[in-house]
C-alpha positions in Angstrom: -0.1 0.2 0.2 1.3 3.3 -1.1 1.9 6.1 1.5 0.2 9.4 1.7 3.2 11.8 1.6 2.4 15.5 2.9 4.1 17.9 0.3 2.5 21.6 1.5 0.3 23.1 3.3 -1.4 26.4 2.7 -3.6 29.0 4.7 -7.1 29.6 3.6 -8.1 33.2 4.1 -11.0 33.2 6.7 -10.6 29.4 6.5 -8.9 26.0 7.6 -5.6 25.1 6.3 -5.3 23.2 3.0 -2.7 20.4 2.7 -1.2 18.8 -0.2 -0.3 15.0 -0.3 1.1 13.0 -2.9 0.5 8.9 -3.0 2.7 7.6 -5.8 1.5 9.6 -8.7 -1.7 10.8 -7.3 -1.9 14.3 -5.8 -4.7 15.3 -3.2 -5.9 18.5 -1.8 -7.6 17.9 1.7 -8.6 20.1 4.5 -9.2 18.8 7.9 -10.5 15.2 7.0 -11.9 15.8 3.7 -10.4 15.5 0.3 -11.3 18.0 -1.6 -9.6 17.1 -5.0 -7.7 14.5 -6.4 -5.5 14.2 -9.6 -7.3 10.8 -10.0 -10.7 12.1 -10.2 -11.0 14.9 -13.1 -14.3 13.9 -15.0 -16.7 16.6 -13.6 -14.4 19.1 -13.5 -13.7 18.7 -17.1 -17.2 18.3 -17.6 -17.6 22.0 -16.0 -15.7 23.3 -18.9 -16.8 21.1 -22.1 -20.6 21.5 -21.2 -20.5 25.4 -20.4 -18.5 25.5 -23.6 -21.2 24.0 -25.6 -23.7 26.2 -24.3 -21.9 29.4 -25.9 -23.2 31.0 -28.5 -19.5 31.0 -30.1 -16.3 29.6 -28.9 -14.3 31.6 -31.1 -13.9 34.8 -28.9 -16.0 34.2 -25.7 -14.8 35.7 -22.3 -15.0 33.2 -19.6 -14.4 33.5 -15.8 -13.4 30.5 -13.9 -13.6 30.6 -9.8 -11.1 28.2 -8.4 -8.1 26.9 -10.1 -8.1 23.4 -8.2 -6.0 21.2 -10.1 -6.4 23.0 -13.6 -8.9 20.4 -15.0 -11.3 22.8 -16.0 -9.1 25.4 -17.1 -7.4 22.9 -19.6 -10.7 21.7 -20.7 -11.8 24.9 -21.5 -8.7 26.1 -23.3 -8.9 23.0 -25.5 -12.7 24.0 -26.5 -11.9 27.7 -27.2 -10.6 29.3 -30.0 -7.5 31.5 -30.5 -8.9 34.6 -29.6 -11.1 33.7 -26.4 -9.9 35.0 -23.2 -10.5 33.1 -19.9 -9.9 34.9 -16.4 -9.1 32.9 -13.6 -9.6 33.6 -9.8 -7.7 31.8 -7.4 -8.0 32.7 -3.6 -5.2 30.9 -2.4 -1.7 31.7 -3.5 0.0 28.6 -2.7 -2.5 26.7 -5.2 -1.0 28.6 -8.2 2.6 27.8 -6.7 1.6 24.4 -6.5 0.5 24.5 -10.1 4.1 25.6 -10.8 5.8 23.6 -8.6 5.3 19.8 -7.5 2.1 19.5 -9.9 3.8 21.3 -13.0 3.6 18.2 -15.2 -0.4 18.2 -14.3 -0.7 21.9 -15.0 0.7 21.3 -18.1 1.5 24.9 -19.0 -1.8 26.0 -19.1 -1.5 29.0 -16.4 1.1 30.5 -19.6 -1.4 30.2 -22.3 -1.7 34.1 -23.9 -5.7 33.5 -23.5 -5.2 33.2 -19.6 -5.7 36.1 -17.4 -4.9 35.0 -13.8 -6.1 37.0 -10.7 -5.2 36.1 -7.1 -8.2 37.1 -5.4 -11.9 36.3 -4.5 -13.9 35.5 -7.5 -16.8 37.4 -5.9 -14.9 40.5 -6.1 -14.0 39.6 -9.8 -17.5 39.1 -10.1 -18.6 42.3 -8.8 -16.3 44.4 -10.9 -17.4 42.8 -14.2 -20.9 43.9 -15.4 -21.7 42.7 -18.4 -18.0 41.3 -19.1 -18.3 37.3 -19.4 -20.1 35.0 -21.6 -20.0 32.3 -19.0 -18.8 31.9 -15.4 -17.7 28.9 -13.9 -17.7 28.3 -10.3 -16.0 25.3 -8.6 -15.5 27.2 -5.5 -15.3 25.3 -2.0 -17.9 22.0 -2.0 -20.4 23.9 -4.1 -23.6 25.8 -2.3 -22.8 23.4 1.0 -19.4 24.7 1.7 -16.3 23.3 3.9 -13.7 25.6 3.7 -14.5 29.1 4.3 -17.7 30.6 5.3 -17.5 33.6 3.1 -18.0 31.4 0.2 -21.7 31.0 1.2 -22.2 34.7 -0.3 -21.7 33.5 -3.6 -24.7 31.3 -3.5 -26.8 33.6 -1.9 -29.4 35.9 -3.7 -27.4 38.6 -3.6 -24.6 36.7 -5.0 -26.5 35.2 -8.1 -28.0 38.4 -8.6 -24.3 40.0 -9.1 -23.0 36.6 -11.3 -26.1 37.4 -13.4 -25.1 40.9 -13.7 -21.7 40.1 -14.8 -22.9 38.2 -17.6 -23.6 39.1 -21.4 -27.4 38.5 -22.5 -27.8 34.8 -22.9 -24.7 34.1 -20.8 -24.6 31.3 -18.5 -23.8 30.5 -14.6 -22.2 27.2 -14.4 -21.7 25.7 -10.9 -20.5 22.3 -9.8 -21.6 20.6 -6.3 -20.5 17.6 -5.1 -24.3 16.8 -4.2 -27.7 17.7 -5.2 -29.4 20.6 -3.4 -33.1 21.3 -4.4 -33.4 24.5 -2.4 -30.4 25.7 -4.1 -31.7 25.1 -7.5 -35.1 26.7 -6.6 -32.9 29.3 -5.4 -31.2 29.8 -9.3 -34.8 29.8 -10.7 -35.8 32.6 -8.4 -32.9 34.7 -9.2 -34.5 34.9 -13.0 -32.5 32.1 -14.5 -33.7 29.1 -16.8 -32.0 26.3 -14.8 -30.9 22.8 -15.8 -29.4 20.4 -13.5 -27.0 18.0 -15.1 -25.4 14.8 -13.0 -21.8 13.8 -13.7 -19.5 11.2 -12.8 -16.2 12.1 -10.5 -14.1 10.3 -13.1 -13.9 10.0 -17.1 -15.3 7.3 -18.8 -18.6 7.3 -16.6 -17.1 6.4 -13.0 -16.8 7.5 -9.4 -19.1 9.5 -7.2 -21.8 11.6 -9.0 -21.7 15.0 -9.0 -24.1 17.8 -10.1 -23.5 20.9 -12.5 -26.0 23.5 -12.7 -26.4 25.8 -15.5 -28.1 28.7 -15.1 -28.7 31.1 -18.2 -29.5 34.4 -18.5 -32.0 35.6 -20.8 
């Protein structure tokens, strides 16, 4: 049995400490006793990007905002689906996450942060949303564990009525807010509809090939 080796730790503003582990060729980011993400389970994060891009009017010059870099699966999938004139803004709250992507997980990152279409912002995605009125064709949120958060209480604001109104204002007409979640949440789905979005709820698997736990992506479309 392979031993899980602690590589580094990082504070989360207003939350608990993140820990980066390596087990063989697998990387794991954990908080407390919970594994937030693993390099072996990329399917639903990639689906977040691929399915969002499928819902764009055009992938040629779209502008996407990705909230939460994680292990970069969503960013890499988005870049593969978008045209050369597209733009992807990535907002990551924890600087060490980017340090890990450029350091111990550089092979996994595969240079995606150096793509000329990427604009990296170290900061809270809520602040980026608030400053982006009418700017984005799609906003992709993979922040915390979804609406039922683990890492910091302030993340709840993203999924509040005020947070959803801010996201809607930051979208261009016919834009889409896509939200990843580890589990279903009927009350949150109703909140999205109450915010004036047309809502799709899609189940996706944690691993490629339809394997692993079932996660949820909501696609909330602005009229």
